[in-house]
N, C-alpha and C positions, 0 to 999 in steps of 0.2 A: 403397263396395269389396266386391268379392263371396267369398263365406262359402267360408272352408276344408273348412269339415266334407264338400260333398257333393264335393268333390275325393277326398279320402282316400277317398270311401265309393265313387268310379269308382274309384281305383288298383286299391283291398282287394276289387273284385267277383270271388267265386269265379269265377264264370260267364268273366269277363274274362280271368284269371289262368289258366283252362282253356284257352280257346282260344291264349292265345298259349304256352302247356306245348305245345299239341298242335303250333302250328306248327314251335316251335322240335323237338320230338320228330321230327316228320317229317321235317325239311327235314338231320339228323344223321344219322338211317337209310340219308337218298338219300345221304348224302354218304359213306357208311361201304359203301353198294352199289355206288358209282361202282368203289372199291378191290378190290372184291369180283366186281367182272365178269367176269374170266377167269376163274372157278369157279363163278358163277350160270349162265352162258350160255354153257357148256363141251360140245361135243357130240364124236362118237365120234372118235377121231384114224384112223381105219383107212384113211380116205380120204386127208387130207394128208401123212402117213407110211404109211411101209410097216408092218402088224402083223403079228409072225412069229408062227404058230400051231401051226408044227413045223422043225425041222432037218435031225437028223442021218437020220433015215428017208426022209423026204418034206417035199425042200428047195421052199420056199416061194414064189412068184413074186413077183420084185421089181419092180415097175412101175417106181421111179422108181432102179433101179440101170445106169448106163451101163457096157456092158460090155469096153469099149475102155478104160476107167479102172480096172476092176478090175482085170483082166490085170497091169497091173504095181504091182497096190495090194500093202503088205507083209503088211496083216492088221492084227489087234489084237496086239500084243504079249503075251508071257507073264510077266505079271506083278500080282500079287495086292496091290490096296495097302488098304490100313484106317490107320484114325486113332484118335488118341486122346490123351489130354493129357500124359500122360508115357509110356515104358517099360514100367511098371508096371503091366500090365494089369491085374492082382488088383484093383484100385480100382476095376472097372468093376462096374456094379450087378448084373449077370445074369454065367451061365455065356458069358465071350466066346469067338467063333466063330474067332481068331486061329490056337488052335491045331489046331482042325478043317481049316482051308485050308492049314494047311503042313505036316499030314500027310500029307493025302490029295495035294495040288497041286505039293508040293517032289519028290517021288519021277519026279514027271512033268516035271522039266526048267522048273518054274515059280520063280519067285524071288517071295518073301512079303514085302513091306514092311510096315512099321509106322512110319507118321509120327507124329511127336509134335508139339505145339506150336511147340517151338524148330524145330524140323526146320523146319516151314512158312513161320514166319516168315521165317527164312533164305533158304528157297524165294523167297517173295513179295521179299525184298528184295534180292535178286539179279536175278531174270529177269523179277519182274513189279511193277519200281517205281511203274507207275503205279495199281496195286491197293495199296499199301501202305498207304496213308491210310484207304479204305474199309475193309479191314481191320481196321485197329487202331480204328477210329469205332464199330463196329457195337458197341450196344449187350447183346445176347447173346452168348454165346460160341457158340452153336447156329448163330448167323450165321455166323459165321466158320468154325464146322464145313462150313458148305454150302457156300462159298466154297471152301474148302481142298481138299475134294473134286475140286473141276472145276479146281483150280489143278496138282494134283499127279498128273493122268490126263492132263488139256493137257499136260502137263512134258515124262513119260515115256509115256504111252499105257499100255493094259492094263485092267484090271476092277479096278473099284471095289465093296467092300462094307462094309456098315454091319458092327459087330461085335455086332449080334445077326441077323445076314443066314450062315446056317450053308449050304455045300457039300454038291449031292446027285448029280445027272446030270454028269458029268466028260465024255463023249464031246459032248454036245449044245451044252454050253460054248463046249468047243474049235468045233465047226462053226458057232456063230455068230462068233467071231471069226475065221472066213475066208470071210464072206460076202462082204465086199467092201463093208461099211458101214461107215460111219466113225463112228459113234454108235450103240448099240442102248442102250435103257433100258427099266428094270421099269415097268410099267403102275400107275396109281391111279385109284381110280373105276372098276374095269372098264378100257377104254381112253377113258377120257373126260379123264386127262392121262397127264403122265408122272411118274415119282418118280425121286427122286435117293440111297434108299438102296441101288441095286445097280443101278450100269451098265457100260457099256465101250465104250472108245473107242480110235480109231487115235492115236500122238503127235503133237502139235498140230493135233488136229483143228480145223478152221474151226469147225465149230458149236463148239465149247465155249470156244472164244474169241469168237463172238457170245452166249454166255450169259453169260460172265465180264464183257463190256460191258455186256451189260443190266441185271446185277446191279448194275455201278456207276452207271449210269443211275437207276437206283430208289432208290440210297441217298441220290441229290442230289434228289429229290423229297418228299413228305411224309408218307412213310411213318409216322413217329412220330404222325400223326394218326388211324392205326388204332388203335381203344380198347384190343383183344386183342391180347396179345402174342402169342400164338399164329397167330393170322391174319396179324400182322403180319411173322413169320416165314415163312412162307409167301409172303408175296407179295415180299415185297424179294430173301430168296434161295432159298426153298423149293422144292416140285413148281409151287407156280402160276407162280412166276418162270420155271423151266424150261420149263416147257409155253409160256408165250408167248413163250419164246426161241424155240424148236421149230417155233411155228408160225408165226412172223416170218420164219424163216429157212428154211423149206420154200416159202413164198410167193416169196421175192425170188429165191431159187436154183432154181427150176421144178421139173423132172422128176428133175433128179442133186443131190437136196440128201444122198443114202444116209445118212439119218437113221432110225431104225425103232426101234416101241415092242412087247415082247412082251407078247404076248396076256394074260389073266388066269391062263388055267386051264393055259398051257405056261411060263408063272414058276415054278409051283409045283412042277413037273418038275425044275425045275432049280436053283433054289437053296429054303430054308426060314426064313422071316422070323417070329421072334418078335415083334417090334413092341416093344422096349423102352421106348421113348417116357420115357427117363431126363429130358429136359432138358424136360416139358412143365410148365406150373403147372397153378393149377384151371383156369385156362380152357379149356385144352388136353384136360385132364381131363374136364371137362363135357362138352365137343363130341364128344370121341373115345367117351366115353359114349354118347352120342346116337346116333353112327354105328353104334355096335356093337348097341346095342340098340332101335334106332327102331320096328321093329316093333313089339316089346313095349310098348314107351312108346307108340306109336300106341293100340294096344290098350287101355292102363291109361287111356289118356287119355279115349277114345271112351267105354270102360264108367262113367269117372268123370263124365260127359258125360251120359250117359244118365240112370244113376243121381240127377245134380241135376235133370235134366229130368222126371225122375217125381215128385221129392218136389216141385217147384214144381207140376204139374199138380196132384197129389194134395192139396197146401195150398189151391186153387184151387179145386176140386171140395168138399171138405170147407167152406169160407169161404161159398160157393154155395149149400151146403144147408143151411147154419147159418143164413146169412141169409133161406131162405126159409120156414126155419123160427119164425124170431123175430118176422117181418114182422105174420103174423097176429095173432100175442099181441099186436106194438104197437099194432096198427090195433085191436083190439077193446078197449085200456083207452083210447084217445084217445074212443074214443066212448062208453066209461062215464063219462072224465071230463066229456068236454062234457056229458052228460045230467046230471049232477049239479051 
């Protein structure tokens, strides 16, 4: 009979456990990177999409716009959409921008609409029944809010703005509405992606329908296997999903997709974004902290690494000098003992 003690030793070997753990961790990281492919390997969107760097005074050259179609295009309607859980926006964590949009744009013949959860649920139930199970099945309320903003703008057209997005330049926004584009989005990470905190589109925009279908498709995939809820939301319904949908749509439709992303500098003249981040958990707060202060963090880590290297080198020098000092004394002692 074989001894069991050797088997236990092999199983409990720290080296073997370390190898198995390393393989598991490496596989897990690779699997997570698979979901984050759109973010990690993102490139500038100014080539596949139109990048709008100005509008009112210097109209941009829209290389993907078919002039014959834009002539008959009704443009983006004068509706400002915003979303909150109830009609009581005083519950919002910060000063909501609803009154600012209403005060500035309502006198200019705009309709300012505040959609509640009940309004959106009814709209999806009546006009988008194929999305109802997807909408109701999301584990996070922000996922429902992400889908809802695409739904309301697709249903009626107009401009969507988060409650932490504030109006600035009216004429520039009106100019964008009449460029003949079917959808225009705010940027994220420069122009490496499109964001859904501020965008505008025609009524029943084909691209928004495409993005809604992409959201439904991703809800059927293994999005719950993304460990961090923050990244799970971004991948399933947020900017990563919308960016991927925009790139796929542009590739399929070719030169006539009529989808644009606003340049990072130009967006600041149009709207102010306070970035409330009210839905972020601990993982989102940490990731955004790293994004906001990555330069300072890099400098701090660099300083800590440098300090650690200095301590290690100083200790090695000290130990070497001590050894060199003790060695002759030890040799002399050995010689005296041998003589005696």
